[in-house]
C-alpha positions as YAML, in Angstrom:
chain: A
units: angstrom
residues:
- id: 1
  name: MET
  ca: [124.53, 145.10, 101.65]
- id: 2
  name: SER
  ca: [121.78, 145.72, 104.20]
- id: 3
  name: THR
  ca: [120.56, 149.30, 104.52]
- id: 4
  name: ALA
  ca: [119.32, 149.02, 108.13]
- id: 5
  name: PRO
  ca: [121.64, 150.68, 110.64]
- id: 6
  name: SER
  ca: [123.13, 148.31, 113.21]
- id: 7
  name: ALA
  ca: [122.96, 148.99, 116.93]
- id: 8
  name: ALA
  ca: [126.74, 149.48, 116.83]
- id: 9
  name: ALA
  ca: [126.44, 152.11, 114.09]
- id: 10
  name: LEU
  ca: [123.86, 154.05, 116.08]
- id: 11
  name: ALA
  ca: [125.91, 153.79, 119.26]
- id: 12
  name: ALA
  ca: [129.01, 155.04, 117.43]
- id: 13
  name: LEU
  ca: [127.10, 158.01, 116.01]
- id: 14
  name: HIS
  ca: [125.79, 158.94, 119.44]
- id: 15
  name: GLY
  ca: [129.27, 158.46, 120.87]
- id: 16
  name: ILE
  ca: [130.81, 161.13, 118.66]
- id: 17
  name: ALA
  ca: [127.90, 163.61, 118.94]
- id: 18
  name: GLY
  ca: [129.63, 165.53, 121.73]
- id: 19
  name: PHE
  ca: [132.52, 166.41, 119.42]
- id: 20
  name: LEU
  ca: [130.23, 167.97, 116.80]
- id: 21
  name: ALA
  ca: [128.85, 171.49, 116.39]
- id: 22
  name: CYS
  ca: [125.67, 172.56, 114.65]
- id: 23
  name: PRO
  ca: [126.49, 173.80, 111.14]
- id: 24
  name: VAL
  ca: [123.74, 176.42, 111.44]
- id: 25
  name: CYS
  ca: [124.43, 178.06, 114.81]
- id: 26
  name: ALA
  ca: [127.65, 176.36, 116.04]
- id: 27
  name: GLU
  ca: [125.97, 175.15, 119.25]
- id: 28
  name: PRO
  ca: [126.93, 171.66, 120.49]
- id: 29
  name: LEU
  ca: [125.05, 168.73, 119.02]
- id: 30
  name: GLU
  ca: [123.50, 165.93, 121.05]
- id: 31
  name: PRO
  ca: [121.84, 162.61, 120.23]
- id: 32
  name: ALA
  ca: [118.16, 162.65, 119.37]
- id: 33
  name: ARG
  ca: [115.69, 159.88, 118.54]
- id: 34
  name: SER
  ca: [115.94, 160.53, 114.81]
- id: 35
  name: GLY
  ca: [119.56, 161.67, 114.62]
- id: 36
  name: LEU
  ca: [121.25, 164.76, 116.09]
- id: 37
  name: ARG
  ca: [120.02, 168.13, 117.32]
- id: 38
  name: CYS
  ca: [121.41, 171.25, 118.95]
- id: 39
  name: THR
  ca: [120.19, 173.33, 121.88]
- id: 40
  name: SER
  ca: [118.64, 175.78, 119.42]
- id: 41
  name: ARG
  ca: [116.53, 172.89, 118.07]
- id: 42
  name: HIS
  ca: [118.17, 172.54, 114.68]
- id: 43
  name: SER
  ca: [117.82, 168.84, 113.90]
- id: 44
  name: PHE
  ca: [119.58, 166.51, 111.48]
- id: 45
  name: ASP
  ca: [118.01, 163.17, 110.66]
- id: 46
  name: ARG
  ca: [119.93, 159.95, 110.57]
- id: 47
  name: ALA
  ca: [119.87, 158.11, 107.26]
- id: 48
  name: ARG
  ca: [118.63, 154.55, 107.44]
- id: 49
  name: GLN
  ca: [122.18, 153.35, 106.76]
- id: 50
  name: GLY
  ca: [123.41, 154.95, 110.01]
- id: 51
  name: TYR
  ca: [125.14, 158.19, 108.99]
- id: 52
  name: VAL
  ca: [123.93, 161.77, 109.51]
- id: 53
  name: SER
  ca: [124.16, 164.55, 106.96]
- id: 54
  name: LEU
  ca: [125.03, 167.96, 108.37]
- id: 55
  name: LEU
  ca: [125.10, 169.52, 104.90]
- id: 56
  name: THR
  ca: [122.87, 172.55, 104.45]
- id: 57
  name: GLY
  ca: [122.02, 174.92, 101.60]
- id: 58
  name: ASP
  ca: [123.97, 174.58, 98.36]
- id: 59
  name: ALA
  ca: [126.50, 172.24, 99.98]
- id: 60
  name: ALA
  ca: [123.77, 169.61, 100.33]
- id: 61
  name: THR
  ca: [123.77, 169.11, 96.55]
- id: 62
  name: GLY
  ca: [127.36, 167.81, 96.39]
- id: 63
  name: ILE
  ca: [127.68, 164.15, 95.40]
- id: 64
  name: GLY
  ca: [131.37, 163.24, 95.67]
- id: 65
  name: ASP
  ca: [132.34, 159.73, 94.60]
- id: 66
  name: THR
  ca: [129.66, 157.88, 92.64]
- id: 67
  name: PRO
  ca: [128.21, 154.45, 93.51]
- id: 68
  name: ASP
  ca: [130.39, 152.88, 90.78]
- id: 69
  name: MET
  ca: [133.52, 154.50, 92.21]
- id: 70
  name: VAL
  ca: [132.66, 153.38, 95.73]
- id: 71
  name: ARG
  ca: [131.99, 149.80, 94.64]
- id: 72
  name: ALA
  ca: [135.32, 149.73, 92.81]
- id: 73
  name: ARG
  ca: [137.15, 151.13, 95.83]
- id: 74
  name: ALA
  ca: [135.59, 148.59, 98.18]
- id: 75
  name: GLU
  ca: [136.47, 145.75, 95.81]
- id: 76
  name: PHE
  ca: [140.08, 146.86, 95.42]
- id: 77
  name: LEU
  ca: [140.73, 147.69, 99.07]
- id: 78
  name: ASP
  ca: [139.03, 144.54, 100.35]
- id: 79
  name: ALA
  ca: [141.35, 142.52, 98.10]
- id: 80
  name: GLY
  ca: [144.21, 143.80, 100.29]
- id: 81
  name: TYR
  ca: [146.38, 145.53, 97.70]
- id: 82
  name: TYR
  ca: [146.65, 148.71, 99.75]
- id: 83
  name: ALA
  ca: [146.93, 146.89, 103.09]
- id: 84
  name: PRO
  ca: [150.58, 148.04, 103.43]
- id: 85
  name: VAL
  ca: [149.43, 151.67, 103.18]
- id: 86
  name: ALA
  ca: [146.85, 151.10, 105.90]
- id: 87
  name: ALA
  ca: [149.36, 149.25, 108.09]
- id: 88
  name: MET
  ca: [151.91, 152.07, 107.87]
- id: 89
  name: LEU
  ca: [149.24, 154.66, 108.62]
- id: 90
  name: ALA
  ca: [147.98, 152.68, 111.61]
- id: 91
  name: ALA
  ca: [151.51, 152.21, 112.94]
- id: 92
  name: GLN
  ca: [152.16, 155.95, 112.84]
- id: 93
  name: ALA
  ca: [148.79, 156.60, 114.49]
- id: 94
  name: ALA
  ca: [149.64, 154.21, 117.30]
- id: 95
  name: ARG
  ca: [152.98, 155.96, 117.79]
- id: 96
  name: LEU
  ca: [151.31, 159.36, 118.06]
- id: 97
  name: ALA
  ca: [148.15, 158.70, 120.10]
- id: 98
  name: SER
  ca: [146.48, 156.13, 122.32]
- id: 99
  name: ASN
  ca: [143.00, 157.55, 122.79]
- id: 100
  name: GLY
  ca: [140.76, 160.52, 121.96]
- id: 101
  name: LEU
  ca: [139.05, 161.32, 118.67]
- id: 102
  name: VAL
  ca: [140.40, 160.32, 115.24]
- id: 103
  name: VAL
  ca: [138.89, 162.38, 112.40]
- id: 104
  name: ASP
  ca: [139.23, 160.95, 108.90]
- id: 105
  name: ALA
  ca: [138.69, 163.87, 106.52]
- id: 106
  name: GLY
  ca: [137.66, 162.41, 103.18]
- id: 107
  name: ALA
  ca: [137.14, 158.96, 104.70]
- id: 108
  name: GLY
  ca: [135.52, 157.27, 101.73]
- id: 109
  name: THR
  ca: [134.38, 153.80, 102.78]
- id: 110
  name: GLY
  ca: [136.15, 154.09, 106.15]
- id: 111
  name: TYR
  ca: [138.77, 151.47, 105.26]
- id: 112
  name: TYR
  ca: [141.77, 153.40, 106.61]
- id: 113
  name: LEU
  ca: [139.91, 154.68, 109.67]
- id: 114
  name: ARG
  ca: [138.98, 151.09, 110.55]
- id: 115
  name: LYS
  ca: [142.61, 149.99, 110.42]
- id: 116
  name: VAL
  ca: [143.69, 152.91, 112.63]
- id: 117
  name: LEU
  ca: [140.97, 152.28, 115.22]
- id: 118
  name: ASP
  ca: [141.96, 148.62, 115.36]
- id: 119
  name: ARG
  ca: [145.36, 149.84, 116.62]
- id: 120
  name: LEU
  ca: [143.82, 152.38, 119.03]
- id: 121
  name: PRO
  ca: [141.33, 150.45, 121.21]
- id: 122
  name: ARG
  ca: [140.55, 153.49, 123.39]
- id: 123
  name: ALA
  ca: [139.90, 155.93, 120.54]
- id: 124
  name: ALA
  ca: [136.69, 156.98, 118.79]
- id: 125
  name: GLY
  ca: [136.48, 157.71, 115.07]
- id: 126
  name: LEU
  ca: [134.64, 160.22, 112.91]
- id: 127
  name: ALA
  ca: [134.39, 159.66, 109.16]
- id: 128
  name: LEU
  ca: [133.74, 162.81, 107.12]
- id: 129
  name: ASP
  ca: [132.86, 162.53, 103.43]
- id: 130
  name: ILE
  ca: [130.45, 164.13, 100.97]
- id: 131
  name: SER
  ca: [129.66, 160.90, 99.11]
- id: 132
  name: LYS
  ca: [126.54, 159.22, 100.42]
- id: 133
  name: PRO
  ca: [127.38, 155.87, 98.77]
- id: 134
  name: ALA
  ca: [130.72, 155.96, 100.59]
- id: 135
  name: LEU
  ca: [129.13, 156.94, 103.91]
- id: 136
  name: ARG
  ca: [126.77, 153.98, 103.74]
- id: 137
  name: ARG
  ca: [129.86, 151.82, 104.10]
- id: 138
  name: ALA
  ca: [131.77, 154.15, 106.45]
- id: 139
  name: ALA
  ca: [128.87, 154.05, 108.94]
- id: 140
  name: ARG
  ca: [129.55, 150.32, 109.29]
- id: 141
  name: ALA
  ca: [133.33, 150.43, 109.07]
- id: 142
  name: HIS
  ca: [134.00, 150.17, 112.80]
- id: 143
  name: ARG
  ca: [131.92, 149.89, 115.97]
- id: 144
  name: ARG
  ca: [133.67, 152.99, 117.39]
- id: 145
  name: ALA
  ca: [133.32, 155.17, 114.27]
- id: 146
  name: GLY
  ca: [130.44, 157.48, 113.41]
- id: 147
  name: ALA
  ca: [129.91, 158.83, 109.90]
- id: 148
  name: VAL
  ca: [128.86, 162.35, 108.89]
- id: 149
  name: ALA
  ca: [128.16, 163.78, 105.44]
- id: 150
  name: TRP
  ca: [130.21, 166.94, 104.98]
- id: 151
  name: ASP
  ca: [132.19, 168.85, 102.35]
- id: 152
  name: ILE
  ca: [135.69, 168.92, 103.84]
- id: 153
  name: ARG
  ca: [136.55, 172.04, 101.85]
- id: 154
  name: GLN
  ca: [134.16, 173.94, 104.12]
- id: 155
  name: PRO
  ca: [134.54, 174.79, 107.84]
- id: 156
  name: PHE
  ca: [134.02, 171.55, 109.75]
- id: 157
  name: PRO
  ca: [130.99, 171.00, 112.03]
- id: 158
  name: ILE
  ca: [133.42, 169.95, 114.76]
- id: 159
  name: ARG
  ca: [134.24, 171.69, 118.02]
- id: 160
  name: PRO
  ca: [137.73, 173.22, 118.42]
- id: 161
  name: ARG
  ca: [140.68, 171.21, 119.76]
- id: 162
  name: VAL
  ca: [138.88, 167.89, 120.21]
- id: 163
  name: ALA
  ca: [140.83, 165.60, 117.85]
- id: 164
  name: SER
  ca: [143.94, 163.65, 118.80]
- id: 165
  name: LEU
  ca: [144.57, 162.73, 115.15]
- id: 166
  name: VAL
  ca: [143.37, 163.89, 111.76]
- id: 167
  name: LEU
  ca: [143.75, 161.49, 108.84]
- id: 168
  name: ASN
  ca: [143.77, 162.72, 105.25]
- id: 169
  name: VAL
  ca: [144.25, 159.84, 102.82]
- id: 170
  name: PHE
  ca: [144.20, 160.58, 99.08]
- id: 171
  name: ALA
  ca: [141.70, 163.36, 99.76]
- id: 172
  name: PRO
  ca: [141.47, 167.17, 99.53]
- id: 173
  name: ARG
  ca: [143.06, 169.14, 102.36]
- id: 174
  name: ASN
  ca: [141.78, 171.95, 104.54]
- id: 175
  name: GLY
  ca: [144.77, 173.07, 106.59]
- id: 176
  name: GLY
  ca: [143.03, 175.72, 108.63]
- id: 177
  name: GLU
  ca: [140.26, 173.38, 109.74]
- id: 178
  name: PHE
  ca: [142.66, 170.54, 110.44]
- id: 179
  name: ARG
  ca: [144.54, 172.85, 112.78]
- id: 180
  name: ARG
  ca: [141.41, 174.22, 114.43]
- id: 181
  name: ILE
  ca: [140.01, 170.83, 115.42]
- id: 182
  name: LEU
  ca: [143.34, 169.32, 116.55]
- id: 183
  name: ARG
  ca: [144.47, 169.37, 120.14]
- id: 184
  name: PRO
  ca: [147.81, 171.14, 120.68]
- id: 185
  name: ASP
  ca: [149.47, 167.74, 121.20]
- id: 186
  name: GLY
  ca: [147.70, 166.18, 118.21]
- id: 187
  name: ALA
  ca: [149.00, 165.25, 114.78]
- id: 188
  name: LEU
  ca: [147.93, 165.29, 111.14]
- id: 189
  name: LEU
  ca: [148.71, 162.24, 108.99]
- id: 190
  name: VAL
  ca: [148.53, 162.82, 105.23]
- id: 191
  name: VAL
  ca: [148.82, 160.16, 102.52]
- id: 192
  name: THR
  ca: [149.39, 161.41, 98.97]
- id: 193
  name: PRO
  ca: [150.36, 159.79, 95.66]
- id: 194
  name: THR
  ca: [153.95, 160.27, 94.50]
- id: 195
  name: ALA
  ca: [155.05, 161.11, 90.97]
- id: 196
  name: ASP
  ca: [155.44, 157.45, 90.01]
- id: 197
  name: HIS
  ca: [151.95, 156.45, 91.14]
- id: 198
  name: LEU
  ca: [150.36, 154.48, 88.27]
- id: 199
  name: ALA
  ca: [152.92, 156.07, 85.97]
- id: 200
  name: GLY
  ca: [153.05, 153.04, 83.67]
- id: 201
  name: LEU
  ca: [149.29, 153.03, 83.23]
- id: 202
  name: ALA
  ca: [148.56, 156.74, 82.91]
- id: 203
  name: GLY
  ca: [149.70, 157.13, 79.33]
- id: 204
  name: VAL
  ca: [148.42, 153.76, 78.11]
- id: 205
  name: LEU
  ca: [144.92, 154.20, 79.58]
- id: 206
  name: GLY
  ca: [144.63, 157.98, 79.26]
- id: 207
  name: LEU
  ca: [144.41, 158.56, 83.02]
- id: 208
  name: LEU
  ca: [144.79, 161.84, 84.84]
- id: 209
  name: GLY
  ca: [148.45, 162.34, 85.74]
- id: 210
  name: ILE
  ca: [149.91, 163.48, 89.06]
- id: 211
  name: ASP
  ca: [150.32, 167.24, 89.09]
- id: 212
  name: PRO
  ca: [154.08, 167.88, 89.48]
- id: 213
  name: ARG
  ca: [153.22, 170.89, 91.65]
- id: 214
  name: LYS
  ca: [151.11, 168.79, 94.03]
- id: 215
  name: ASP
  ca: [153.68, 168.64, 96.83]
- id: 216
  name: ALA
  ca: [154.37, 172.37, 96.61]
- id: 217
  name: ARG
  ca: [150.66, 173.14, 96.75]
- id: 218
  name: MET
  ca: [150.24, 170.89, 99.78]
- id: 219
  name: GLU
  ca: [153.05, 172.61, 101.62]
- id: 220
  name: ARG
  ca: [151.59, 176.03, 100.87]
- id: 221
  name: SER
  ca: [148.22, 174.97, 102.23]
- id: 222
  name: LEU
  ca: [149.57, 173.29, 105.37]
- id: 223
  name: SER
  ca: [152.71, 175.23, 106.33]
- id: 224
  name: PRO
  ca: [150.86, 178.22, 107.87]
- id: 225
  name: HIS
  ca: [149.26, 175.81, 110.34]
- id: 226
  name: PHE
  ca: [151.66, 172.85, 110.68]
- id: 227
  name: LEU
  ca: [155.29, 171.82, 110.88]
- id: 228
  name: LEU
  ca: [156.36, 168.76, 108.90]
- id: 229
  name: GLU
  ca: [157.75, 166.17, 111.33]
- id: 230
  name: ARG
  ca: [158.56, 163.42, 108.85]
- id: 231
  name: ARG
  ca: [157.80, 162.22, 105.34]
- id: 232
  name: ASP
  ca: [158.30, 158.65, 104.13]
- id: 233
  name: GLU
  ca: [157.88, 157.56, 100.52]
- id: 234
  name: HIS
  ca: [157.02, 154.02, 99.49]
- id: 235
  name: ALA
  ca: [156.43, 152.14, 96.24]
- id: 236
  name: MET
  ca: [154.43, 148.95, 95.80]
- id: 237
  name: ARG
  ca: [154.61, 146.83, 92.66]
- id: 238
  name: PHE
  ca: [151.83, 144.50, 91.62]
- id: 239
  name: SER
  ca: [151.02, 142.07, 88.84]
- id: 240
  name: LEU
  ca: [147.26, 142.46, 88.60]
- id: 241
  name: PRO
  ca: [144.50, 140.76, 86.67]
- id: 242
  name: GLY
  ca: [142.55, 143.06, 84.38]
- id: 243
  name: ALA
  ca: [139.52, 143.19, 86.67]
- id: 244
  name: GLN
  ca: [141.59, 144.59, 89.53]
- id: 245
  name: VAL
  ca: [143.30, 147.10, 87.24]
- id: 246
  name: ALA
  ca: [139.86, 148.29, 86.18]
- id: 247
  name: ALA
  ca: [138.79, 148.59, 89.83]
- id: 248
  name: MET
  ca: [141.98, 150.50, 90.67]
- id: 249
  name: VAL
  ca: [141.27, 153.01, 87.90]
- id: 250
  name: ALA
  ca: [137.53, 153.19, 88.56]
- id: 251
  name: MET
  ca: [138.01, 154.12, 92.22]
- id: 252
  name: GLY
  ca: [140.22, 157.13, 91.48]
- id: 253
  name: PRO
  ca: [139.80, 160.63, 90.05]
- id: 254
  name: SER
  ca: [140.00, 159.45, 86.45]
- id: 255
  name: ALA
  ca: [136.61, 157.80, 86.96]
- id: 256
  name: HIS
  ca: [135.04, 161.27, 87.02]
- id: 257
  name: HIS
  ca: [136.07, 161.58, 83.37]
- id: 258
  name: LEU
  ca: [135.89, 158.00, 82.07]
- id: 259
  name: PRO
  ca: [132.67, 155.94, 82.28]
- id: 260
  name: PRO
  ca: [132.99, 152.38, 83.66]
- id: 261
  name: ASP
  ca: [132.49, 150.71, 80.26]
- id: 262
  name: GLU
  ca: [135.26, 152.82, 78.73]
- id: 263
  name: ILE
  ca: [137.64, 151.93, 81.58]
- id: 264
  name: GLU
  ca: [136.88, 148.25, 81.06]
- id: 265
  name: ARG
  ca: [137.37, 148.55, 77.30]
- id: 266
  name: ARG
  ca: [140.80, 150.18, 77.70]
- id: 267
  name: VAL
  ca: [141.95, 147.73, 80.36]
- id: 268
  name: ALA
  ca: [140.79, 144.75, 78.26]
- id: 269
  name: ALA
  ca: [143.32, 145.74, 75.60]
- id: 270
  name: LEU
  ca: [146.22, 145.20, 78.04]
- id: 271
  name: ALA
  ca: [148.10, 141.92, 78.30]
- id: 272
  name: GLU
  ca: [147.57, 140.17, 81.66]
- id: 273
  name: PRO
  ca: [148.89, 140.20, 84.26]
- id: 274
  name: VAL
  ca: [149.38, 143.96, 84.25]
- id: 275
  name: ALA
  ca: [152.46, 145.40, 85.96]
- id: 276
  name: VAL
  ca: [151.44, 148.31, 88.18]
- id: 277
  name: THR
  ca: [153.44, 150.60, 90.46]
- id: 278
  name: ALA
  ca: [151.62, 152.41, 93.27]
- id: 279
  name: GLY
  ca: [153.66, 155.15, 94.90]
- id: 280
  name: PHE
  ca: [152.62, 157.05, 98.00]
- id: 281
  name: ALA
  ca: [154.03, 159.33, 100.69]
- id: 282
  name: LEU
  ca: [153.02, 159.32, 104.35]
- id: 283
  name: SER
  ca: [153.63, 162.69, 106.00]
- id: 284
  name: VAL
  ca: [153.29, 163.52, 109.69]
- id: 285
  name: TYR
  ca: [152.56, 167.11, 110.69]
- id: 286
  name: ARG
  ca: [152.43, 168.76, 114.10]
- id: 287
  name: PRO
  ca: [150.38, 171.88, 114.86]
- id: 288
  name: ARG
  ca: [152.27, 175.17, 114.99]
...
């Protein structure tokens, strides 16, 4: 993959600059020759791949998903296995908004943001993620999406009430910041794994299980700021070759604990094709 930023990537970054705030002084950011800067002259250089890091201090040392995890995610998503998830997310987005800013908090490679923007031809997108390998892809995900390196557990470098939609797909949540950046008529779309997600593989491969308290924790974090409008659960069943099972595992949280060669070794012991169930919930929240 080329590392030179395209003209479209640079235009997209400049297009979303007006929605951003300086992480140092909170003044508005504006395009500059080398990246972004604020009126107080704090500047943030654009990486050669097209994204800008607004991380400062200790937060700048965070790494997020590794190159191996990002490659596995791109391989698996590009194969289309999670296309139904993206289609359902995009359909809900189109029902809820037609223009404005779409913020994908924990965007990864920008796969889901791209699908949403394809359904919203008058919207702009902002991909937030702490993983630089992921942002190298997110910066090229869509001609109307800019990419910014940021730890989404921290206060966002985004101006208040500028987003029509916030997406949060298999990523950590920050309810207070989601609410702060959303317009009063905006919506939050959250995709989370359900209890049966990869259930048949977890024990066999020694994967991290789904915390049974996950839904309760999500509600506690979001309910002070949002009202749940709807929640739809879905299950997808696949018969996968071993290579795609390995990619599916290597792109998720278990990859922080299992090296790639160990994942491949465990998957190689399974009989092919491998039966896999992927369960997810799509929740729509409205600001209180």
